[in-house]
C-alpha positions in Angstrom: 76.2 -3.1 61.5 78.8 -2.3 58.8 78.2 -5.6 56.8 74.7 -5.1 56.9 75.0 -1.7 55.2 77.8 -2.8 53.0 75.7 -6.0 51.4 73.4 -3.9 49.3 76.0 -1.7 48.3 78.2 -4.6 47.1 75.1 -6.2 45.3 74.3 -2.9 43.4 78.0 -2.8 42.1 77.9 -6.2 41.0 74.7 -5.6 39.0 76.3 -2.5 37.1 79.2 -4.4 36.6 77.1 -7.2 34.9 75.3 -4.4 32.7 78.7 -3.4 31.3 79.6 -7.0 30.4 79.0 -7.4 26.7 78.2 -11.0 26.7 75.3 -10.3 29.3 73.8 -7.7 27.2 73.9 -9.8 23.9 71.8 -12.5 25.9 69.1 -10.0 27.0 68.8 -8.9 23.6 68.4 -12.2 22.1 65.8 -13.3 24.3 62.2 -13.5 22.5 59.6 -10.9 23.2 56.6 -12.1 25.1 53.6 -12.1 22.5 50.6 -9.8 23.7 47.7 -11.4 25.5 44.5 -12.2 23.7 41.7 -9.5 23.3 38.7 -10.5 25.3 35.7 -10.5 22.7 32.1 -11.4 22.6 30.7 -13.4 19.3 27.6 -14.8 18.3 27.5 -17.8 16.0 25.5 -17.5 13.0 23.0 -20.0 11.9 20.7 -20.4 9.0 17.2 -20.5 9.8 13.8 -19.6 8.3 13.3 -15.9 8.4 9.9 -14.1 7.5 10.7 -11.0 5.4 8.9 -7.9 6.0 9.4 -4.2 4.7 8.0 -0.9 6.1 6.4 1.4 3.5 4.9 4.9 4.1 1.5 5.4 2.8 -2.0 7.4 2.8 -5.5 6.1 3.2 -8.0 6.7 0.4 -11.8 5.7 0.1 -12.5 2.7 -1.8 -15.2 4.6 -3.8 -16.2 8.4 -4.1 -19.3 9.6 -5.5 -19.9 13.4 -6.0 -23.7 13.8 -5.7 -25.1 16.3 -8.6 -28.5 16.9 -9.8 -29.5 15.4 -13.2 -32.6 17.8 -13.5 -33.1 21.3 -12.7 -35.4 22.9 -10.1 -35.9 24.3 -6.9 -34.4 22.1 -4.0 -37.4 21.3 -1.5 -35.5 19.5 1.4 -32.5 17.6 2.5 -33.1 14.2 3.6 -30.1 13.2 5.5 -27.8 14.2 8.2 -24.2 15.4 7.2 -21.5 13.0 8.4 -23.8 10.1 8.6 -23.5 6.7 6.9 -26.1 6.2 3.9 -27.2 3.0 2.1 -27.1 2.4 -1.8 -30.4 4.1 -3.4 -30.9 6.2 0.0 -32.8 9.5 -1.0 -30.5 12.6 0.1 -32.4 15.6 -1.6 -35.8 16.3 -2.8 -36.1 18.8 -6.1 -39.6 20.4 -6.6 -41.2 17.6 -8.6 -44.5 19.6 -9.6 -42.8 20.5 -13.1 -42.1 17.0 -13.8 -45.2 15.7 -12.8 -47.0 18.0 -15.4 -44.6 16.8 -18.0 -45.7 13.1 -17.2 -49.4 13.8 -17.5 -48.7 15.7 -20.7 -46.8 13.0 -22.1 -49.5 10.6 -21.2 -52.2 12.9 -22.9 -50.3 13.0 -26.1 -50.1 9.1 -26.1 -53.8 8.8 -25.8 -54.8 11.2 -28.2 -52.0 9.3 -30.7 -53.3 5.8 -29.7 -57.0 7.1 -30.9 -55.5 8.3 -34.0 -53.8 5.1 -34.8 -56.9 3.2 -34.2 -58.8 5.3 -36.9 -56.0 4.9 -39.3 -55.8 1.1 -38.6 -59.6 1.0 -39.2 -59.5 3.0 -42.4 -56.6 0.6 -43.8 -58.8 -2.5 -43.0 -62.0 -0.9 -44.9 -59.8 0.0 -47.9 -58.1 -3.2 -48.3 -61.5 -4.7 -48.4 -62.6 -2.3 -51.0 -59.4 -2.5 -53.0 -59.9 -6.0 -53.7 -63.3 -5.4 -55.3 -61.8 -2.6 -57.2 -64.1 0.0 -55.6 -61.2 2.2 -54.5 -57.8 2.6 -56.2 -54.6 1.2 -55.0 -53.2 4.9 -54.5 -56.1 5.5 -51.9 -54.8 2.3 -50.0 -51.3 3.4 -49.9 -52.1 6.7 -48.5 -54.2 5.3 -45.8 -51.2 2.7 -44.9 -48.8 5.7 -44.8 -51.1 7.5 -42.5 -51.2 4.5 -40.2 -47.3 4.0 -40.2 -47.1 7.9 -39.2 -49.4 7.4 -36.4 -47.5 4.3 -35.0 -44.2 5.9 -35.3 -45.6 9.1 -33.5 -47.1 6.7 -30.9 -43.6 5.5 -30.4 -41.9 8.9 -30.1 -44.7 9.7 -27.5 -43.9 6.7 -25.5 -40.2 7.6 -25.4 -41.2 11.1 -24.4 -43.4 9.8 -21.5 -40.6 7.5 -20.3 -37.9 10.6 -20.5 -40.6 12.5 -18.3 -41.0 9.7 -15.8 -37.1 9.4 -15.8 -36.9 13.3 -14.9 -39.5 12.8 -12.4 -37.7 10.1 -10.4 -34.4 12.1 -10.8 -36.0 14.8 -8.7 -35.2 12.5 -5.6 -31.5 12.4 -5.5 -30.2 9.1 -4.3 -26.8 8.0 -3.3 -25.3 5.5 -5.8 -23.1 3.9 -3.3 -23.3 3.0 0.3 -20.8 5.2 2.2 -20.5 8.2 4.4 -21.5 11.5 3.8 -19.7 14.8 4.0 -20.6 18.5 4.1 -23.4 19.6 2.0 -23.1 22.7 -0.1 -26.6 23.6 -0.5 -29.6 24.0 1.6 -33.4 24.1 1.0 -34.5 26.7 -1.3 -31.5 26.7 -3.6 -31.7 26.6 -7.1 -29.9 23.8 -8.9 -29.0 22.9 -12.3 -28.8 19.5 -14.2 -25.0 18.4 -14.0 -23.8 21.6 -12.4 -20.0 21.6 -11.6 -20.5 21.8 -7.7 -21.6 18.6 -5.9 -24.6 18.8 -3.6 -22.5 16.2 -1.3 -19.8 13.7 -1.7 -20.4 10.3 0.0 -17.3 8.0 0.3 -17.1 4.4 1.0 -14.9 3.7 3.8 -15.1 0.0 4.5 -12.8 -1.6 3.1 -10.6 1.5 2.6 -7.5 1.7 0.5 -4.0 2.5 1.5 -1.7 3.7 -1.4 1.9 2.6 -0.5 5.1 3.9 -2.2 8.1 1.5 -2.9 11.6 2.1 -4.3 11.5 0.6 -7.7 14.8 -1.4 -7.2 13.5 -2.9 -4.1 10.4 -4.2 -6.1 12.7 -5.6 -8.6 14.9 -7.5 -6.2 11.8 -8.8 -4.6 10.5 -10.3 -7.8 13.9 -11.7 -8.8 13.8 -13.3 -5.2 10.5 -14.8 -5.8 11.5 -16.4 -9.2 14.8 -17.6 -8.0 13.1 -19.3 -5.0 15.0 -17.2 -2.6 11.6 -15.9 -1.2 8.5 -18.1 -0.9 5.2 -16.7 -0.8 1.6 -17.8 -1.0 1.1 -15.7 -4.1 3.3 -14.1 -6.6 0.7 -10.9 -7.0 -0.4 -10.5 -3.2 1.1 -10.2 0.1 -0.2 -9.7 3.7 0.3 -6.1 5.3 -0.5 -4.6 8.7 -0.7 -0.8 9.6 1.0 1.2 11.9 -0.8 4.6 12.8 0.6 7.9 13.3 0.4 7.5 17.3 2.6 4.4 16.7 0.0 2.0 17.6 -0.6 -1.0 15.5 -4.2 -1.3 13.2 -6.0 -4.5 14.6 -7.3 -5.8 11.1 -4.7 -7.0 8.7 -5.0 -6.0 5.0 -3.8 -7.3 1.5 -1.7 -5.9 -0.9 -3.3 -6.4 -4.3 -1.3 -4.8 -7.1 1.5 -2.4 -7.9 1.7 0.4 -10.5 3.2 -0.4 -13.8 4.7 3.0 -14.3 7.6 4.2 -12.1 7.5 8.0 -10.9 10.2 9.7 -12.4 10.4 12.3 -9.8 10.9 9.8 -7.0 12.1 6.6 -8.7 9.1 4.8 -6.6 6.3 2.7 -7.3 2.7 2.9 -5.9 1.3 -0.3 -4.5 -2.3 -0.6 -3.3 -3.4 -2.4 -0.3 -7.2 -2.9 0.9 -8.0 -3.0 4.7 -11.1 -3.9 6.3 -12.4 -0.9 8.3 -15.6 -1.7 10.1 -15.1 0.7 12.9 -14.0 3.5 10.4 -11.0 4.3 12.5 -9.2 4.9 9.4 -10.4 8.0 7.5 -9.1 9.3 4.0 -5.9 11.2 3.9 -4.3 9.8 7.0 -0.4 9.0 7.1 0.4 5.5 7.8 3.2 2.9 7.5 2.4 -0.6 6.4 4.7 -3.6 7.5 4.2 -5.9 4.2 5.0 -9.5 4.6 6.9 -10.5 1.3 7.4 -13.9 2.0 9.6 -16.3 3.9 13.4 -17.2 3.0 15.7 -19.9 4.5 19.0 -18.5 2.5 19.6 -15.3 4.7 21.7 -15.0 8.0 20.9 -12.6 10.7 23.5 -10.4 12.3 23.2 -8.1 14.8 23.0 -4.6 13.7 25.9 -3.5 16.3 28.2 -5.9 14.6 28.1 -4.4 11.2 30.6 -1.5 10.2 31.2 0.3 7.5 34.4 0.2 5.1 35.7 4.1 3.9 33.8 3.1 0.9 30.7 2.7 2.7 30.3 -1.2 2.2 28.9 -3.0 5.3 31.7 -5.3 7.0 31.8 -7.5 10.0 34.7 -8.9 12.2 34.5 -13.0 12.2 36.8 -15.1 14.5 38.4 -18.0 12.7 39.4 -21.6 13.9 42.9 -20.1 15.3 41.2 -17.5 17.2 42.4 -14.7 14.9 40.1 -11.9 13.7 39.2 -11.7 9.9 37.2 -9.0 8.2 34.3 -9.8 5.8 32.6 -7.7 3.3 29.0 -8.4 3.5 25.9 -8.0 1.3 23.1 -6.6 3.9 20.4 -4.5 2.4 17.4 -5.1 4.7 16.9 -4.6 8.4 14.8 -7.0 10.4 14.1 -5.4 13.9 17.8 -5.2 15.5 19.5 -7.4 13.0 20.6 -7.0 9.3 19.8 -9.7 6.9 22.8 -10.8 5.5 22.7 -12.5 2.0 26.5 -12.8 1.1 29.8 -12.5 2.8 29.3 -14.9 5.8 28.6 -18.6 6.2 26.6 -20.6 8.9 28.8 -21.4 11.6 30.7 -18.1 11.6 31.6 -16.4 14.9 30.8 -12.6 14.6 32.1 -10.2 17.0 29.4 -8.2 18.5 31.5 -6.6 21.6 35.1 -5.4 21.7 34.9 -4.0 18.1 37.1 -1.0 19.2 40.0 -3.1 20.3 40.4 -5.2 17.2 41.7 -5.2 13.7 42.4 -7.8 11.0 45.0 -10.3 12.3 44.4 -9.4 16.2 44.3 -12.8 18.4 41.5 -12.7 20.7 39.7 -14.8 23.4 36.0 -15.4 22.3 33.1 -15.7 24.6 29.8 -16.6 23.2 27.1 -14.1 24.0 25.0 -15.3 26.7 27.9 -17.6 28.2 30.1 -16.6 31.1 33.8 -15.7 30.1 36.1 -18.3 31.1 
């Protein structure tokens, strides 16, 4: 029992004696430190592929055409010939103004023409007779000239009266106020029995053409310039340099079923917002889109094969606000790369500079690494080894 108890005490004494030995301590100090274990991270391999480029822009709907219906003649409004809110066709009558005064004006003009036609025939007969007598020198040339002057005056008066008749008939036609465009009517500002005047400032009703319908979009001028540079350089391919396909996202988040087309962009930049207005046209057969609605348009700018997609969670920001990402090199060491990424596509950033095809970008484990860290990389979607 004594030896069993004494053995541990003797071993402890020898250990303490070894620590006091300067040769043993120096040997332990010269032993190399073990390198830290590689940090486990998840990476994705970046590949170049053809990517459709889109941008989402805010916008407002507007009618294709708007007609403010005003009377062209004055009078008493006898009846309204449409129902408010209904669709009307081109030339469809909307209001009827009392035509009686204008019908009387037409009859008066017709009577004046009949009288002047009779006077013109008498003057023509007189000239024909005097010409015969003048050749026989029975009457003087002066009498013939006076008769010819009377004939020309009658003919001129006849032309004037016919113009007056035409004007009277036009005014009579204007008593039936018709729609100049096909569209949908709004609220009427008058009722039968009201007295209206020609070209009054207040419109009787407004007709708006809603199919197709316009959408005015706003885009930063800098983005528009970059887009045009990309098209010119070939980095962005599109069927037409001036037109692009667009789809609408409504206020409730649903997608409008009919695609549209961006037709043109304004040539003037808004000084207050630094943006440019673009106009798109969308079919609206069901008239689901109404003027003044706020929408978002996903505009298909074209297709590029020079960009790389990087998950948004892999892109960090430097203290200067520059986008950057951690890349694992061939030796398994982390490097930092400054990126040029100015467009988001879904959950990815489209990177145009800073990365190369085949680079392994870290997407998980970012908090545990910094440039120079040795890592054990696992491709996303694969099991860790």
